[in-house]
C-alpha positions in Angstrom: 78.8 113.6 82.6 81.6 111.4 83.9 81.7 114.1 87.4 78.3 112.9 88.0 78.5 109.2 87.3 81.8 109.3 89.9 79.4 111.2 92.2 76.8 108.7 92.0 79.6 106.0 92.9 80.5 107.8 95.8 77.6 107.7 97.1 76.8 104.3 97.1 80.1 103.2 98.1 79.9 105.7 101.2 76.2 104.1 101.6 77.9 100.4 101.3 80.6 101.0 104.1 83.4 100.0 101.1 86.4 102.3 101.9 88.5 100.9 98.8 86.0 102.1 96.2 84.8 105.1 98.1 89.2 105.8 97.8 89.8 105.0 94.3 86.7 106.8 93.1 87.6 109.8 94.7 91.1 109.5 93.0 88.8 109.4 89.7 87.0 112.3 90.9 90.4 114.4 91.5 92.1 113.7 88.0 88.4 114.9 86.2 88.4 118.2 88.4 92.5 118.4 88.0 91.5 118.0 83.8 88.7 120.4 84.5 91.2 122.6 86.2 88.8 122.8 89.2 92.1 123.1 91.7 89.6 123.2 94.7 87.5 120.5 94.4 90.2 118.2 92.9 92.1 118.9 96.0 89.7 118.0 98.3 88.4 114.3 96.8 92.5 113.9 96.7 93.1 114.7 100.0 90.1 112.6 101.0 91.0 109.8 99.1 94.7 109.3 101.0 93.1 109.6 104.3 91.1 106.6 103.0 93.9 105.0 102.6 95.4 103.9 106.4 91.6 102.1 106.4 92.2 100.5 102.7 96.1 99.6 103.1 96.4 99.2 99.8 99.3 100.6 98.1 97.8 99.9 95.1 95.6 102.7 95.9 98.3 105.1 97.5 100.7 104.9 93.9 97.5 106.0 92.4 96.9 108.2 95.0 100.2 109.9 94.6 100.3 110.0 91.2 97.5 111.8 90.7 98.8 114.7 93.6 101.9 114.6 91.0 98.9 115.6 88.6 97.2 117.9 90.6 101.1 119.7 91.0 102.0 119.9 87.5 98.7 121.4 86.6 99.4 124.2 89.1 102.8 124.6 88.0 104.7 123.1 90.5 107.0 120.0 88.6 109.6 119.4 90.7 106.6 118.4 93.2 105.1 116.6 90.2 108.8 114.9 89.8 109.1 114.4 93.0 105.8 112.4 93.8 106.5 110.8 90.7 109.8 109.4 91.2 107.9 108.2 94.9 104.8 106.3 92.7 107.3 104.5 90.3 109.4 103.4 93.5 106.0 102.1 94.7 104.8 100.6 91.7 108.5 98.8 91.4 108.2 97.4 95.1 104.6 96.0 94.2 105.2 95.4 90.5 101.8 97.2 89.8 101.7 98.7 86.4 98.7 101.7 86.1 95.8 100.4 84.2 94.4 102.5 81.2 92.5 105.3 81.0 94.8 107.1 84.1 98.1 105.5 83.0 97.4 107.8 79.8 97.3 110.9 82.0 99.9 109.9 84.4 102.6 109.3 81.2 101.3 112.6 79.6 101.6 114.7 82.5 105.3 113.1 82.8 106.2 113.9 79.9 105.2 118.2 80.3 107.3 117.6 83.2 110.5 116.8 81.9 110.3 119.5 79.2 109.4 121.8 82.1 112.4 120.6 84.0 114.8 119.6 81.4 116.6 115.8 81.8 118.7 117.0 84.4 116.7 118.7 86.7 113.5 115.9 85.9 116.6 113.2 86.5 117.7 114.6 90.0 114.4 115.7 90.9 112.8 112.0 90.6 115.7 110.6 92.0 114.8 112.6 95.2 111.7 111.2 94.9 112.6 107.5 94.7 114.3 107.1 97.7 111.6 109.2 99.9 110.0 106.6 102.2 105.9 106.0 101.2 104.9 108.0 104.4 107.3 111.4 103.8 105.9 110.8 100.1 102.4 110.8 101.0 103.1 113.3 104.4 104.2 115.8 101.6 101.3 115.6 98.8 99.0 115.6 101.9 100.1 118.5 103.7 100.2 120.3 99.7 96.7 119.5 99.4 95.8 120.7 102.7 97.5 124.1 101.9 95.2 127.9 101.7 96.3 127.4 98.4 98.0 124.9 97.0 97.4 126.9 93.4 99.0 129.6 95.2 102.0 129.0 92.7 101.4 129.4 89.7 104.4 130.1 88.3 106.3 128.0 86.7 110.0 126.3 88.2 113.1 126.5 86.3 115.5 125.0 87.8 117.8 126.8 86.3 117.1 130.1 87.0 117.2 128.4 90.6 120.8 127.8 90.4 122.0 131.2 88.9 120.1 133.1 91.5 122.3 131.0 94.9 124.8 131.0 93.2 125.4 127.6 92.4 126.3 125.3 89.1 122.6 123.1 87.9 124.5 120.3 88.9 125.7 121.6 92.8 121.8 122.1 92.8 121.0 119.0 91.9 123.5 117.3 95.1 121.9 120.1 97.4 118.6 118.7 96.8 119.7 115.6 97.2 121.3 116.6 101.0 118.2 118.2 101.6 116.0 114.7 101.2 118.8 113.1 104.0 120.6 111.1 101.2 124.5 110.0 102.1 127.4 111.3 99.8 127.3 107.4 98.8 123.6 107.6 97.4 123.9 110.9 95.7 127.3 110.0 94.1 124.8 106.9 92.5 122.1 108.8 91.7 124.0 111.7 90.0 126.4 109.0 88.4 130.0 110.7 90.3 132.6 109.1 92.2 132.0 109.7 96.0 134.6 112.3 96.3 
C-alpha cells in the first residue's frame, strides 16, 4: 500500500515538475523496497534520487539520500560500506544542524545499531570515522557508483573485520590505521580519530 501511494505521489510530483518532491518520494520508495528485500528496485529509486540532488540543491535531502543508501548497503550485508555512509551522513547533519524526521529516523537508527553489532564497536568506530571526514561529493560518488554497479547485492557474505585483519597479517588496530590512510587522512588526523599519539 505504501508503494502504491508513493508511486502515485511520484507521478504527481513529476507532472508538476517538482524535483524536490520527486527526490524525497524516490528516497521513500527506495527505503520501502529495501525493507521488502527488493534490492534492484531500491537501487534504481535511490540512484535516481541522488541524480536529482544537483537540481534540488538541498543538503538535507542529500543527508537522507546517503542514509537510505547506507540502509540498503546493510540490507546487502555490506556493513563497512553502511558504516562509512552513516559517518558521512552524520558529518553532513552536524554541519546543517539537521535532525532526521520520523519515521525514517527510526529506520536509520535501527539499521545503524545492527551494523554496529556486525562490525563490533572498534571496527564500527574506525569505519564510521572515515565516513565523517569523507567530503560530501566523494560520499555521493561512492554511493552512486555502488548503486549503479551490475549487482550491488553481489557481496552477500557479511564483512568481518577481524577475519580481514587476520588474512592480511595485521592487527585490528593496524587495519584501522590502513583504512584511514587509504581514505587520505594525514598522520595527525589518524591519531586524533583513533585517540593515539601522532608517533
